[in-house]
C-alpha positions in Angstrom: 9.5 -0.7 -15.4 6.5 1.3 -17.1 3.2 1.0 -15.9 -0.4 1.4 -17.5 -3.3 2.1 -15.2 -7.0 1.3 -16.4 -7.2 4.5 -18.5 -4.2 3.7 -20.3 -2.2 6.7 -19.0 1.5 5.7 -18.8 3.4 5.4 -15.0 6.7 6.0 -14.4 8.5 5.3 -11.5 10.4 7.1 -9.3 13.8 5.9 -11.1 12.4 6.5 -14.6 11.3 10.3 -13.7 15.0 10.7 -12.4 16.7 9.3 -15.0 14.6 12.1 -17.3 15.7 14.9 -15.0 19.2 13.6 -14.2 18.5 13.6 -10.6 18.4 11.1 -7.5 15.0 9.2 -7.1 15.0 10.4 -3.7 14.9 13.8 -5.2 12.0 12.9 -7.2 10.0 11.6 -4.2 10.6 14.9 -2.4 9.3 16.7 -5.2 6.2 14.3 -5.0 5.9 15.4 -1.2 6.4 19.0 -1.7 3.4 19.2 -4.2 5.9 20.0 -7.4 4.8 16.9 -9.1 1.9 14.8 -8.8 1.8 11.2 -7.7 -0.4 8.1 -7.6 0.2 5.5 -4.7 0.1 1.7 -5.8 -1.4 -0.8 -3.6 1.9 -1.6 -2.2 2.4 1.9 -1.2 4.7 2.6 -3.9 4.8 6.1 -6.1 4.0 6.2 -10.0 3.9 9.3 -11.9 1.9 10.3 -14.7 4.3 10.4 -18.3 2.1 13.2 -19.5 2.8 15.3 -16.5 6.3 14.4 -15.9 7.1 15.5 -19.6 5.1 18.6 -19.2 7.3 19.6 -16.5 10.4 18.5 -18.4 9.3 20.7 -21.3 8.9 23.5 -18.8 12.2 23.1 -17.4 13.8 23.4 -20.7 12.3 26.3 -21.9 13.3 28.4 -19.0 16.7 30.1 -19.3 19.8 29.3 -17.1 
């Protein structure tokens, strides 16, 4: 379920981010708590992540050697 905020930034759920990184959604939440990934809180308290930031981090991960 992808969301758009008022400034048309695409927001992703923790599950969507987890699928991109092939990790558990709880791992994404831990990254957000640790400051490795910025998040936005909805009025209901759920986390959402900016797609541009997630894609940038994903690209950085792909460029790093094993």
